[in-house]
C-alpha positions as a printed NumPy array, in Angstrom:
array([[ 23.078,  29.829,  -9.354],
       [ 20.677,  30.968,  -6.634],
       [ 18.862,  27.626,  -6.53 ],
       [ 20.019,  25.191,  -3.897],
       [ 18.191,  21.906,  -4.362],
       [ 17.177,  20.459,  -1.023],
       [ 15.403,  17.344,  -2.269],
       [ 15.828,  14.196,  -0.207],
       [ 17.592,  12.127,  -2.841],
       [ 20.674,  10.013,  -3.188],
       [ 23.816,  12.061,  -3.663],
       [ 27.486,  11.408,  -2.97 ],
       [ 28.222,  12.106,   0.689],
       [ 30.939,  11.145,   3.091],
       [ 30.989,  11.065,   6.86 ],
       [ 32.503,  14.524,   6.862],
       [ 30.127,  16.011,   4.322],
       [ 26.6  ,  15.982,   2.971],
       [ 24.116,  18.617,   1.913],
       [ 23.518,  20.829,   4.928],
       [ 20.104,  21.887,   3.611],
       [ 18.545,  18.451,   3.219],
       [ 18.451,  14.892,   4.409],
       [ 20.048,  12.134,   2.349],
       [ 18.049,   8.902,   2.02 ],
       [ 20.147,   5.732,   1.771],
       [ 19.211,   2.15 ,   0.916],
       [ 21.554,  -0.599,   2.12 ],
       [ 20.56 ,  -2.734,  -0.871],
       [ 22.377,  -0.267,  -3.144],
       [ 26.203,  -0.689,  -3.261],
       [ 26.928,   3.06 ,  -3.34 ],
       [ 24.616,   3.694,  -0.408],
       [ 26.163,   0.784,   1.495],
       [ 29.584,   2.387,   1.035],
       [ 28.31 ,   5.728,   2.341],
       [ 26.683,   4.073,   5.351],
       [ 29.925,   2.269,   6.112],
       [ 31.792,   5.598,   6.098],
       [ 29.175,   7.181,   8.339],
       [ 29.323,   4.301,  10.824],
       [ 33.097,   4.649,  10.96 ],
       [ 32.799,   8.297,  12.046],
       [ 32.582,   8.434,  15.84 ],
       [ 30.983,  11.897,  15.66 ],
       [ 27.863,  10.509,  13.983],
       [ 25.077,   8.833,  15.944],
       [ 22.98 ,   5.979,  14.54 ],
       [ 19.45 ,   5.332,  15.767],
       [ 16.844,   2.972,  14.364],
       [ 13.077,   3.625,  14.423],
       [ 12.203,   1.132,  11.674],
       [ 10.823,  -1.677,  13.867],
       [  8.415,   0.528,  15.789],
       [  7.347,   2.345,  12.618],
       [  6.729,  -0.965,  10.842],
       [  4.663,  -2.19 ,  13.812],
       [  2.56 ,   0.966,  13.526],
       [  2.184,   0.354,   9.779],
       [  0.972,  -3.195,  10.429],
       [ -1.617,  -1.978,  12.951],
       [ -3.332,   0.354,  10.482],
       [ -6.972,  -0.29 ,   9.656],
       [ -7.808,  -0.837,   6.884],
       [ -4.542,  -2.759,   6.465],
       [ -1.782,  -1.36 ,   4.262],
       [ -0.965,  -3.145,   1.016],
       [  1.453,  -6.076,   1.514],
       [  3.981,  -4.534,  -0.885],
       [  4.011,  -1.371,   1.239],
       [  4.684,  -3.412,   4.388],
       [  7.447,  -5.292,   2.55 ],
       [  9.223,  -2.094,   1.509],
       [ 12.86 ,  -2.225,   2.691],
       [ 14.262,  -0.022,   5.417],
       [ 15.865,   3.299,   4.544],
       [ 18.54 ,   5.172,   6.466],
       [ 18.29 ,   8.981,   6.571],
       [ 21.383,  11.103,   7.188],
       [ 20.957,  14.567,   8.738],
       [ 24.382,  16.221,   8.478],
       [ 23.477,  19.275,  10.588],
       [ 22.539,  16.954,  13.463],
       [ 25.2  ,  14.304,  12.756],
       [ 22.495,  11.665,  13.04 ],
       [ 21.525,   8.72 ,  10.83 ],
       [ 18.089,   7.262,  11.517],
       [ 16.448,   4.061,  10.235],
       [ 12.9  ,   4.64 ,   8.922],
       [ 10.194,   3.127,   6.745],
       [ 10.47 ,   3.353,   2.983],
       [  8.732,   6.243,   1.195],
       [  5.338,   4.595,   0.666],
       [  5.109,   3.162,   4.167],
       [  6.315,   6.387,   5.757],
       [  3.691,   8.43 ,   3.929],
       [  0.956,   5.882,   4.699],
       [  1.575,   6.011,   8.446],
       [  2.375,   9.703,   8.742],
       [ -0.794,  10.844,   6.985],
       [ -3.115,   8.089,   8.197],
       [ -5.037,  10.327,  10.592],
       [ -5.807,  12.823,   7.828],
       [ -8.315,  10.488,   6.254],
       [-11.378,  11.976,   8.018],
       [-10.285,  15.453,   6.892],
       [ -8.734,  14.747,   3.487],
       [ -9.779,  11.703,   1.465],
       [ -7.195,   9.319,   0.031],
       [ -8.096,  10.543,  -3.459],
       [ -7.613,  14.177,  -2.431],
       [ -4.319,  13.285,  -0.749],
       [ -3.078,  11.665,  -3.963],
       [ -4.088,  14.721,  -5.983],
       [ -2.388,  17.094,  -3.534],
       [  0.785,  14.998,  -3.76 ],
       [  1.144,  16.245,  -7.343],
       [  0.991,  19.943,  -6.359],
       [  4.205,  21.955,  -6.15 ],
       [  4.08 ,  25.151,  -4.103],
       [  6.507,  28.07 ,  -4.094],
       [  6.847,  30.239,  -0.993],
       [  8.612,  33.609,  -0.971],
       [  9.473,  35.02 ,   2.452],
       [ 10.262,  32.516,   5.198],
       [  9.327,  34.355,   8.358],
       [  5.544,  34.018,   8.213],
       [  6.185,  31.694,   5.272],
       [  8.005,  29.23 ,   7.543],
       [  4.755,  28.33 ,   9.297],
       [  2.937,  28.109,   5.963],
       [  5.607,  25.787,   4.509],
       [  5.751,  23.549,   7.569],
       [  1.964,  23.234,   7.802],
       [  1.701,  22.308,   4.11 ],
       [  4.324,  19.615,   4.652],
       [  2.825,  18.436,   7.947],
       [ -0.661,  17.958,   6.497],
       [  0.588,  16.399,   3.241],
       [ -0.927,  19.211,   1.177],
       [  1.76 ,  19.227,  -1.504],
       [  4.218,  17.034,  -3.348],
       [  7.083,  19.509,  -3.283],
       [  8.074,  22.934,  -1.957],
       [ 10.325,  25.676,  -3.29 ],
       [ 11.434,  28.244,  -0.695],
       [ 13.066,  31.632,  -1.281],
       [ 14.542,  34.075,   1.235],
       [ 17.877,  35.886,   1.274],
       [ 17.632,  36.835,   4.957],
       [ 19.299,  35.234,   7.956],
       [ 17.611,  34.461,  11.256],
       [ 18.068,  37.138,  13.934],
       [ 17.132,  37.093,  17.596],
       [ 14.232,  39.486,  16.936],
       [ 12.748,  36.97 ,  14.46 ],
       [ 12.124,  34.424,  17.213],
       [  8.768,  36.008,  18.077],
       [  7.306,  34.404,  14.93 ],
       [  9.855,  32.033,  13.384],
       [  9.976,  28.613,  15.123],
       [ 13.743,  28.503,  15.258],
       [ 16.088,  28.385,  18.231],
       [ 18.974,  30.379,  19.605],
       [ 21.567,  28.131,  17.936],
       [ 19.885,  28.782,  14.539],
       [ 20.794,  32.473,  14.67 ],
       [ 22.652,  33.472,  11.498],
       [ 21.185,  30.599,   9.455],
       [ 19.377,  31.418,   6.215],
       [ 15.617,  31.421,   6.879],
       [ 14.764,  29.258,   3.867],
       [ 17.431,  26.733,   4.859],
       [ 16.077,  26.672,   8.423],
       [ 12.592,  25.856,   7.11 ],
       [ 13.954,  23.197,   4.737],
       [ 15.845,  21.482,   7.563],
       [ 12.811,  21.45 ,   9.815],
       [ 10.665,  19.98 ,   7.035],
       [ 13.33 ,  17.339,   6.304],
       [ 13.178,  16.273,   9.959],
       [  9.414,  15.87 ,   9.566],
       [  9.434,  14.133,   6.171],
       [ 12.779,  13.25 ,   4.546],
       [ 10.982,  12.149,   1.373],
       [  9.32 ,  15.492,   0.572],
       [ 11.316,  17.377,  -2.11 ],
       [ 12.242,  20.892,  -0.966],
       [ 14.299,  23.382,  -2.962],
       [ 15.969,  26.428,  -1.436],
       [ 16.759,  29.771,  -3.088],
       [ 19.106,  31.33 ,  -0.526],
       [ 19.523,  34.478,  -2.639],
       [ 15.811,  35.204,  -2.518],
       [ 13.938,  36.341,  -5.62 ],
       [ 15.531,  38.706,  -8.127],
       [ 14.823,  39.589, -11.751],
       [ 17.564,  37.087, -12.647],
       [ 16.12 ,  34.198, -10.619],
       [ 12.347,  34.757, -10.727],
       [ 11.749,  32.698, -13.874],
       [ 13.779,  29.784, -12.538],
       [ 11.834,  29.933,  -9.279],
       [  8.478,  29.779, -11.086],
       [  9.401,  26.899, -13.384],
       [  7.222,  23.93 , -12.44 ],
       [  5.274,  25.426,  -9.513],
       [  1.473,  25.35 ,  -9.386],
       [  0.73 ,  27.886,  -6.622],
       [  2.679,  30.805,  -5.14 ],
       [  2.449,  31.843,  -1.492],
       [  3.944,  35.315,  -1.064],
       [  4.972,  36.418,   2.442],
       [  7.888,  38.799,   1.827],
       [  8.372,  42.387,   3.035],
       [  9.633,  44.024,  -0.159],
       [  7.009,  45.812,  -2.266],
       [  9.258,  45.476,  -5.332],
       [  9.38 ,  41.7  ,  -4.886],
       [  5.625,  41.511,  -4.241],
       [  5.017,  43.194,  -7.589],
       [  7.687,  41.177,  -9.421],
       [  6.338,  37.791,  -8.367],
       [  2.748,  38.777,  -9.118],
       [  3.638,  40.034, -12.576],
       [  5.424,  36.744, -13.247],
       [  2.574,  34.7  , -11.773],
       [  0.019,  36.541, -13.897],
       [  2.053,  35.985, -17.06 ],
       [  2.249,  32.272, -16.239],
       [ -1.37 ,  32.026, -14.983],
       [ -0.313,  30.837, -11.52 ],
       [ -2.545,  31.707,  -8.521],
       [ -1.096,  33.762,  -5.651],
       [ -2.004,  33.612,  -1.958],
       [ -0.857,  36.007,   0.775],
       [ -1.833,  36.156,   4.44 ],
       [ -1.027,  39.208,   6.576],
       [ -1.36 ,  40.14 ,  10.227],
       [ -3.249,  43.325,   9.256],
       [ -6.716,  42.435,  10.6  ],
       [ -6.281,  38.908,   9.257],
       [ -6.183,  39.912,   5.575],
       [ -6.09 ,  36.998,   3.134],
       [ -5.209,  37.981,  -0.444],
       [ -6.252,  35.565,  -3.204],
       [ -5.33 ,  36.356,  -6.811],
       [ -6.583,  33.681,  -9.209],
       [ -4.439,  34.541, -12.201],
       [ -5.11 ,  30.999, -13.435],
       [ -8.795,  31.915, -13.861],
       [ -8.481,  35.684, -14.372],
       [ -5.206,  36.429, -16.22 ],
       [ -6.246,  40.051, -16.771],
       [ -6.904,  40.773, -13.085],
       [ -5.003,  43.879, -11.884],
       [ -2.057,  43.033,  -9.645],
       [ -3.001,  43.268,  -5.961],
       [ -6.572,  43.948,  -7.134]])
């Protein structure tokens, strides 16, 4: 299957393994997670660091104050297998509360809650990498689905925020890892085979908006035809004089593809 789920969720891992596209969130109160943490601590190659105390202090300093049940949320440990690091952080509600606190003069709490229910698909993870990361950074979605078959090359580093040691890594996986390091609780799915006629329907299942940033004209037409049939809006930004393409197939299902 072309889909590689990169959601931050509990899954069986060992100190030698893990999903190399996503972070794994662990709760010491759960016996299975406690076992995994014990295995990770026993592996001398894996570093443990704990940011929970300072994050909780920041949570307690928020004004207006956070709900007491949010402050009382137990610590989570997040395992990043590609970095061989386990880090102690706030639970999901506290983490989101602190991380997005300074959005409140730009995006209201009600708008933030509504955006948390939106799932966005992004095809093409060169320009799309910046789109995906910004959506995650600002809390503008509740989940991302990323598709790109291509691997990072040196010539991509003029626009893709990767590094030399990322060369050869799938572009969608690179974006998913970077987002996981920003927010381990945000569900991200990766289609490393890109979009094909065999995978396009699976990719569209459950998404609310499509952002298309790929190079292939065939794929541009394929995803728009699918989006129109499903009444899903499409956005595309290009570097050609700052063109922004908006196709509201949700409101205009008969609109010609690419206008």
